[in-house]
N, C-alpha and C positions, 0 to 999 in steps of 0.2 A: 432430412434430404433420403435420408432410410427406411424413414415410414410412410415419404410422399410417392417413394417408388412402389411400397408395396399397396398403396389407399389403390383402389381399381379407378376411383374417379378420377383422382386429380392422378394419375398415372398416362391416363387415357389421357386428359387437357394436356399432360407434359409431352404428349407425344406429338398429338397435333399441332400444337404451338412449337416445338420444332420442327415438324416437317413444312409447318407453314401450311397444314389443310387449313386453317380456318384464322382469319387474322381480327382480333381484337382488342383492342388499344387501351382496355380498360387490362387485361393481363398480359403479364409478361413473364420472363423466366431467369433468375441470375443465379449464378451458382447452384444450377440444380434443383432452386426452391420455386416455387409459383408465389406471384402477386398479385391483389388486385389494390390497384392503384400503389400504395405506400403501405398494405395492409399484409400480412402474411397470409396466404391460404392454408390453413391449420388440417393435417390429415386428420381419420377418424379417431386414428387409437389414440392421436396427441389432444385430444377434445377437454376430456374429464380433467388431463394434470392443467390447462389453460384454463377452464372455467372456475376451478383449485386458486388459482393465481389469483385472477380477475377477482377471485371474492372472497380476499384477504381484510381483515380487520373487516368483515362483512361493509362494506361499503352501498350495499342497495342500486335499484334496480335500475334508476336515469344514472348516476355515476358508472357502475358498472358497463353498460352501452357507451355512455363517454369514452372510459376506458380502451373498448373494446377497436372502436371506430379510427382509433388511434395504429392498435398496430397489430390486432391479427382478425380472421374474417374467416368465414363457412358457412354453408346456408344455412338459415334459422335461425343463427345465431343468438336475435333476441330473442326468441321464444326460450331459448334454453336458458338465456339466463333470467329469463321472468319466471318457469320455471325453477329455476334451481332457488332462488330467493325466496319465492314464495313456499316453498317446502321446509324451509330453517326454523326450526321450531324456536331458536334462538333470536331469531329476530321478527317471527309473529309477535314474540311477549314483547318486544319495544317497537313496535308502530307507531308512526306518526297517526296524530287526531287530523282530521281535515284540515286544509286549508282554509286560512283564516283573511279574509280582508287587513291589505295593510293600512296602519291606520295615518301612518305617519313616513313621508317621506322622505330621507334627508338628500340633499344634494351632494352629484358625487363631487372627490374633490378632484385637483388642478393634478394634483404631484400626491406618489406612495408615500403611507406615511405620516399625511396631514394633519389625516385625521384617524383617530385609532377607539377602541370601544372596550372596556374593560369590562369586567365585572368577577365575579369568582363563584366557581360550583361548590356544592360540599357542604355539610361532610358528606361523601361518598366514598367507600369502602375502604374509608378509616383515613383518610384524606380530603383536603384542601387541594383547591385547583383554581390559581389565577390565569385566567383566560384574556388573551388580550388577541385583536385583530384589526388589522389597517382594511378600512374602507374601501380603499383601492382596488387595491390586488386580491384582499379578500387573505392574506397569509397569516396564520393562525400562529401567536405564539405562549406558548405554557405551561406554567411552574407548580411544582408540588410542594406541599408542606404537610405534615401532621397534625402541629399544634394550631390553633384556631391565631384565623391572622389577623393581624393590626396595625397599624398605621404604617409601623418603622419596617417589617417586613413587608408589607408591601411596598415601600418606598425602594428598598435593597430589593428585591423582584422589578420593580420598573427599569432600576438603572443598571441592572446588567442587561435586559432585553434593548435598550435606551442606548450601554454601547457598542451594540454591533448594528444598530439602525437611525442610531440618530434623535433629537427631541422631537416630539410630532407638534403642530399646533395648537391643536383641540385635542381635548379627552373628554369623552365624554365615558359617564357613571350614572349608576343610579342614586337614592341619596340617602346608603348605607355610612354608619357615622365613621369606616375607616375613610371615607375620600370625603368627608366636609370635617375634620378635625381643623384645629392650627395646624398641626405639623405637616399633613400633607397638604391643605391650602399655603404654605410657607414654600414647601418644594416646589408647586408647581409656579409659585410665582417666580420665586430665584430661575427658574428654568426657560421661565418665558412661556409656561403651559396654558393656554386658555380653557377653565372647567364648564363642561356642560354638562345637567343634572336632569333627568328623565322627572316627569312630573311623579308625585308623591301618587304610592299605590297604583302605578300603571307601567310595570317595565317594560311594554311592550313596545314604549319609544325606544328603549336601548333593546330591539328587535335585533342587531345583528348580533352583539354580545349574549343574549339572550338564545339565542338561534345555536351557537356553537358550542354551549352549555350543554344545550340540549342533544348534541350530534356526538359532543364527550362524555357524556354519560351516558346514552344507548350503545358506542359501541363498546365503550368498558365492561357496560355489564353484559353485551354479548359474548363478550372474549374471555367471561368470566372464569373458566373452567378451564382457557386455555395456559400453558407453560408460562411461565416469563413472572417477573417483578411489575409492577404499576409502575414505574418510570420508562422498562422497555415496552409494554404496551401502549404508555402514551406519545415514547418515540417512536413507533410504528404507526399511530395511526396519524400523527401528522408529517410524518414523511410519504408516507402512501397518498394523506388529503394534499398535499403540497404541488403532486403530480398529477392528479386525476382533474379532470378539463370540466371548466364550469358549465354554465351557461351561457356564457358567449364564446366555448368551444376552447379556450384558454386557461392551462391551470397556472393557479397563484404561482406556482416559480416565473411561468413566462411571462406575467404578468408584474411581477417584482423582482425577478432579474433578469429578463427581456433572456432568457433560457429555458427548456426543459430540463429539469437535473433527471439523472440516470437513474432509474429502475430495472429489476430481473426482467422487465418483458421487453426491453433494447438487447437484451441477447434474443432474441427471435430474428433479428438483421444479423445478416453478415457483417464483420467487423469492418473498418472503416481505418484504415492505416494510411497515411500520409506521408512520401518518403519528399525526407528535406532534399532535392536535388540542386541547391546553391549553392554553389561551394561560394566557401568565407573568403574575402579580401585577407590578403600577407598574413596566412598562416602557412605553416613548412608542411610539407608533404613527405612523407617514409613513405617506403616499398614494401614489401614481403621479402623477405630475405635480407635486410639491410642491418649491417652491425653496428648496436647503438650503445650504448649509455645510460644505464638507467636508474635512473634517483631510489633509494632507498633511504631508510627512515629507521631502522634496526640495528643493532653494533655500531663497529667504528668505521666500518668501510659504507663510504655515504654515496659513492658511483660503483654499479654492478656491469659485466659486460653482459651482453647476449647478442640474439639472433630475431628478429621482427618475424611472429607466425602468422599472422593474423591484424584484420584492419577493422575496427568498429566506427562505422559514420567518416569523420572527419578529423576529431581529435583524438581519439583513444586506438590502441594497440595491445594485443598479444604478444606477449617478450618471453621469451625463453633462455633463462638467465645461464651462467655459463656452469654454474654448481650445481642445475641438474632441474631446476623446477620453475614454474610459467608463473605471470604476475598479467596483470594488466595494467597497465601504463598513462599516464596524458599526454599530451603532444611537449607540456612544460616539463615534464618529468624527463625526457629524451634528449640525447642529443646523436648525434653520428660519431661514429667510430672507426678508426681499420687496425685497432690495437688487438693480437692474436688472443687465444685463449686465456685464462689468468692461469690451469692448472694443466698444461701437457699432460699426454698419456705415459707412463713411465715403462722402460722398456727394461730389461734383463738381458747380464751380459756373461760369460760365464767365465771366470777366471780363476781355473784351477777348482779348488775343491770348495771356495770361497766366491758367492754371488754379489755379485754388484750392480747396484740401480743406476743410471745414466741416461739422462733426456737426449732426443735427438736437435744435430743442430741443421740447421737451412741448410740448402744442397748446396750452396756458392760455398759453405766451409768445411763440406764432407770432404777433405782432402786426401785423410790419410785413413786406409781401411785398417780397422782393428783385425788382429788374428789371433786366434785363442794360444795358450802357451802352456806347456806342457806344466805340471805340477814337479817341483825340484825339492829334494830333501835340504832340511835344513843344516847346516854347514855344526861341527859339533863342534864345542869347545874349546882350545888346545890345552893338552895339558902339561903345567911343567914339570920335569924329571926330579925325584925326590934331591935333596940334599942331604948329603952326612952330615951329622949336629953331634959333635961331642957329647957326652952326658956327666957333668961334673960328679965329681965325687961329693958324697953326704959328708958334710961333719957334722959333729955333734956340739954343740952350744957348751956355755959354761954351766949352764942348767941342766944340762944333762938330754936335753930333748932333741931329737933329730928336725934339722931342718931340711923342706924340701926345694930345691932346686929352680929356679926361674927356667921357662921353657917359651923359646921363643917362633913364631909360627913359621911355618915352612911355607908358606905363598906369602907372596907380596900383593 
């Protein structure tokens, strides 16, 4: 939106649309962004970045135009796309041969994944690529291996693909030994798949798979000097190809999934957030400042007291616990409560030289006011008067030794 204001052409058009000086149903204004139909009118300063995003994975002129007609617009955008692609040295190296006449026409299947075409691409850049294409939606699948392909490895790849898409009725391939071996034939028979083979020495009969083999090789060769592993590049190629419109103006994802998968170019449109205003029936509702007990799962105390601070949607709440911290709880983990705080605030009262802590009582129980007391000296222990005790006479025993007299305690 900031770049729209800075652009002279778009700022003038925006003022005219806002002031209704011009009325053109082709143009519209939404959140400060100018649209031409469903396409965002791109300011001059952002066009190089948009061209770079459109050109990601070296899509080519026709597919870049088809993708641009869905997301973005500016005057002479088709010419800018053509100049960009024709000035790319990497794309020039992998330019297509002139279009050839179609020799064999396959009938269109009635449903998706009814007929699939498979072929191997490679060895190329040290890898082998199993390519499978749905004949109706043109949805591609690719599996990568570094080892030479075998019937067993091909079956493993196909089982992985079929686990997501289901079993096809017809499988078209060339006459390679991999696809005509007894192991592969039995695999197809067990799963009710009818095999069709191209004419020997005439791979053009399997033109759909052959075309995708060339597409993959060209794109990988154009991306050879870009960072990333071969797996990352293949995944990115498939991701962009599945979202790019075909000649029928629909992308493989729309034809196969009945929806357009989301890509970075969708960020050009303002976010569309749907607020769920439908009240769910029979759901308890709590309000902010309500006292509740919240279910906790740590420690020995299962329920802790707190206060609702914020409400998220219809089922989730932020609770400030009396312990001093906040948690997020579901309505199923909360129950209303009128219990006072678990730890009321302590106050101190002075009783002479010693400080005692006490807890305040409710108002209806505070009948007696405590008064400070003066410190008193402790009473001294009483001392009993001394008693006169007669000292016995020391006597000598027969042995000549002096015997000490026994003494009795003066106090009890």
